[in-house]
PLY file of the C-alpha trace (Angstrom):
ply
format ascii 1.0
element vertex 216
property float x
property float y
property float z
element edge 215
property int vertex1
property int vertex2
end_header
36.02 -3.32 -43.34
32.60 -4.31 -44.89
34.49 -4.27 -48.40
37.13 -6.40 -47.19
34.78 -8.96 -45.81
32.97 -9.30 -49.07
36.28 -9.83 -50.84
36.93 -12.49 -48.27
33.77 -14.33 -48.97
34.34 -13.87 -52.68
37.95 -15.57 -52.08
36.24 -18.49 -50.19
33.70 -19.03 -52.97
36.53 -19.09 -55.63
38.44 -21.64 -53.62
35.45 -24.02 -53.11
34.22 -23.52 -56.80
36.65 -26.29 -58.22
39.44 -28.63 -57.27
41.65 -26.69 -59.57
41.17 -23.38 -57.84
41.56 -24.96 -54.39
45.00 -26.34 -55.52
46.17 -22.94 -56.68
45.16 -21.13 -53.48
47.07 -24.15 -51.59
49.98 -23.48 -53.78
50.17 -19.81 -52.86
49.72 -20.57 -49.17
52.38 -23.13 -49.11
54.57 -20.94 -51.21
54.00 -18.21 -48.40
55.28 -20.61 -45.73
58.23 -21.69 -47.83
59.00 -18.12 -48.42
59.21 -17.57 -44.56
61.56 -20.31 -44.03
63.83 -19.11 -46.88
63.81 -15.66 -45.46
64.67 -17.10 -42.04
67.56 -19.07 -43.58
69.03 -16.01 -45.37
68.11 -17.14 -48.81
66.57 -13.75 -49.63
66.79 -14.05 -53.49
64.82 -17.20 -53.51
62.41 -16.04 -50.79
61.66 -12.72 -52.83
60.64 -14.93 -55.90
58.57 -17.11 -53.80
56.62 -14.30 -52.06
56.11 -12.54 -55.40
54.73 -15.93 -56.97
52.34 -16.22 -54.21
51.24 -12.57 -54.18
50.33 -12.90 -57.88
48.00 -15.95 -57.14
46.69 -14.22 -53.91
45.66 -11.10 -56.03
43.59 -13.59 -58.28
41.50 -14.49 -55.07
41.32 -10.87 -53.93
41.79 -11.76 -50.26
43.22 -8.77 -48.79
44.67 -10.40 -45.82
46.82 -12.58 -47.84
47.76 -9.87 -50.23
48.81 -7.58 -47.39
50.94 -10.43 -45.83
52.88 -10.96 -48.89
53.62 -7.22 -49.38
54.86 -6.96 -45.79
57.25 -10.12 -46.10
58.55 -8.85 -49.64
59.31 -5.36 -47.90
61.01 -7.32 -45.13
63.18 -9.37 -47.73
63.94 -6.06 -49.62
65.03 -4.46 -46.42
67.50 -7.56 -45.62
68.77 -7.16 -49.19
69.25 -3.09 -48.42
66.90 -2.32 -51.14
65.47 0.28 -48.89
63.21 2.30 -51.27
61.66 -0.90 -52.80
60.98 -2.01 -49.18
59.34 1.07 -48.26
56.90 0.64 -51.22
55.86 -2.65 -50.20
55.70 -1.86 -46.46
53.37 1.02 -47.28
51.21 -1.04 -49.57
50.89 -3.62 -46.64
50.04 -0.68 -44.16
47.60 0.72 -46.28
45.55 -2.60 -46.17
46.21 -3.21 -42.79
44.70 -0.09 -41.67
41.73 -0.64 -44.07
41.07 -3.94 -42.55
41.96 -3.70 -38.88
42.05 0.12 -38.30
44.76 2.27 -36.81
45.12 0.64 -33.57
46.04 -2.95 -34.24
49.10 -5.14 -33.83
49.63 -5.47 -37.62
49.39 -1.74 -38.17
51.81 -1.30 -35.40
54.32 -3.70 -36.69
54.30 -2.18 -40.14
54.83 1.35 -38.66
57.69 -0.33 -36.79
59.20 -1.87 -40.05
59.05 1.49 -41.75
60.57 3.10 -39.06
63.42 0.54 -39.05
64.02 1.13 -42.91
64.21 4.82 -42.28
66.74 4.36 -39.72
68.93 2.05 -41.77
68.77 4.97 -44.40
69.88 7.38 -41.86
66.64 9.33 -41.95
66.24 9.50 -38.22
63.46 12.21 -38.22
61.43 9.93 -40.30
62.20 6.87 -38.33
61.13 8.58 -35.21
57.85 9.34 -36.61
57.27 5.70 -37.50
58.39 4.48 -34.13
56.21 7.07 -32.33
53.20 5.95 -34.17
54.12 2.27 -33.24
54.40 3.37 -29.65
51.09 5.25 -29.67
49.27 2.24 -30.90
51.04 -0.19 -28.23
50.06 2.38 -25.66
46.44 2.09 -26.71
46.59 -1.66 -26.90
48.55 -2.59 -23.82
48.84 0.50 -21.44
51.91 1.93 -20.21
53.31 -0.95 -18.15
53.80 -3.62 -20.93
56.91 -5.45 -22.29
55.89 -4.25 -25.78
56.17 -0.60 -24.67
59.93 -1.23 -23.58
60.70 -2.32 -27.14
58.91 0.73 -28.54
61.10 2.89 -26.25
64.09 1.25 -27.41
63.49 1.92 -31.03
62.76 5.49 -30.16
65.94 5.67 -27.99
68.06 4.71 -31.22
66.52 7.35 -33.38
67.00 10.05 -30.74
70.52 9.00 -29.92
71.40 9.27 -33.61
69.87 12.63 -33.76
72.06 13.71 -30.81
68.75 14.30 -28.64
70.48 12.95 -25.58
67.77 14.39 -23.29
65.13 12.73 -25.07
67.11 9.54 -25.01
67.48 9.55 -21.33
63.54 10.03 -20.85
62.84 6.98 -22.95
65.50 4.82 -21.55
64.40 5.71 -17.87
60.81 4.63 -19.12
62.09 1.65 -20.65
64.37 0.73 -17.60
61.27 1.14 -15.33
59.21 -1.48 -17.28
61.94 -3.88 -17.52
62.82 -3.62 -13.69
59.24 -4.16 -12.88
58.59 -7.01 -15.23
61.94 -8.80 -15.40
63.84 -7.67 -12.23
67.01 -5.48 -11.92
69.50 -8.23 -13.04
67.76 -9.16 -16.21
70.08 -8.39 -19.27
67.52 -6.05 -20.55
67.39 -4.01 -17.45
71.18 -4.12 -17.19
71.48 -3.12 -20.87
69.25 0.08 -20.06
71.33 0.90 -17.05
74.52 0.83 -19.40
72.82 3.09 -22.06
71.69 5.44 -19.52
75.37 5.67 -18.19
76.83 6.20 -21.47
74.20 8.74 -22.56
74.83 10.82 -19.51
78.58 10.92 -20.25
78.00 12.13 -23.76
76.07 14.87 -22.19
78.77 15.55 -19.75
81.87 14.73 -21.68
84.08 15.98 -18.90
82.87 13.38 -16.52
85.25 10.64 -15.86
85.19 7.29 -14.28
87.28 7.36 -10.94
89.17 4.10 -10.42
89.47 3.33 -6.76
0 1
1 2
2 3
3 4
4 5
5 6
6 7
7 8
8 9
9 10
10 11
11 12
12 13
13 14
14 15
15 16
16 17
17 18
18 19
19 20
20 21
21 22
22 23
23 24
24 25
25 26
26 27
27 28
28 29
29 30
30 31
31 32
32 33
33 34
34 35
35 36
36 37
37 38
38 39
39 40
40 41
41 42
42 43
43 44
44 45
45 46
46 47
47 48
48 49
49 50
50 51
51 52
52 53
53 54
54 55
55 56
56 57
57 58
58 59
59 60
60 61
61 62
62 63
63 64
64 65
65 66
66 67
67 68
68 69
69 70
70 71
71 72
72 73
73 74
74 75
75 76
76 77
77 78
78 79
79 80
80 81
81 82
82 83
83 84
84 85
85 86
86 87
87 88
88 89
89 90
90 91
91 92
92 93
93 94
94 95
95 96
96 97
97 98
98 99
99 100
100 101
101 102
102 103
103 104
104 105
105 106
106 107
107 108
108 109
109 110
110 111
111 112
112 113
113 114
114 115
115 116
116 117
117 118
118 119
119 120
120 121
121 122
122 123
123 124
124 125
125 126
126 127
127 128
128 129
129 130
130 131
131 132
132 133
133 134
134 135
135 136
136 137
137 138
138 139
139 140
140 141
141 142
142 143
143 144
144 145
145 146
146 147
147 148
148 149
149 150
150 151
151 152
152 153
153 154
154 155
155 156
156 157
157 158
158 159
159 160
160 161
161 162
162 163
163 164
164 165
165 166
166 167
167 168
168 169
169 170
170 171
171 172
172 173
173 174
174 175
175 176
176 177
177 178
178 179
179 180
180 181
181 182
182 183
183 184
184 185
185 186
186 187
187 188
188 189
189 190
190 191
191 192
192 193
193 194
194 195
195 196
196 197
197 198
198 199
199 200
200 201
201 202
202 203
203 204
204 205
205 206
206 207
207 208
208 209
209 210
210 211
211 212
212 213
213 214
214 215
């Protein structure tokens, strides 16, 4: 972390060294924000070019926070374009820097593990997705404790991976935990709570295919 702080101080000195350097950094920063808007609008090809251009400028200033942010967003765009292997390369670069700067138990590290899990799931690599989601869950438990809405989201991701693997026992355990969180925090009639009840019922029927609904 000391290493990254020194690089950040060096970046600040470079920005303040001349008007041209300041303008160049501003160009990269504004480009990053434009890239976010392009991504949100579904303009993935243009967003990719914008993020890549900002990344190259940020590398000149050697500020790892800016660099890691670009790697993460490039991974996000590539994932949306279904270029999964390239997405993983960029997510892993972001993850490495996030862990170096913030440590393992940090929100940005958690989000990166989750993003990697999503890509693995999209590829049908559910065992690997489960590992990524499990690491994200472990960080959230460390940060927030068991009874937090963010934990419910992690359980949901794990549910999906377990379901695709056919691990219905595991799915039920995660669903019940998520349901308990949503019931307590949102109430029994909230759509998230209702959805978990529907999922639990569906999973139980998968485990007991002979069970049929009785129409009265």
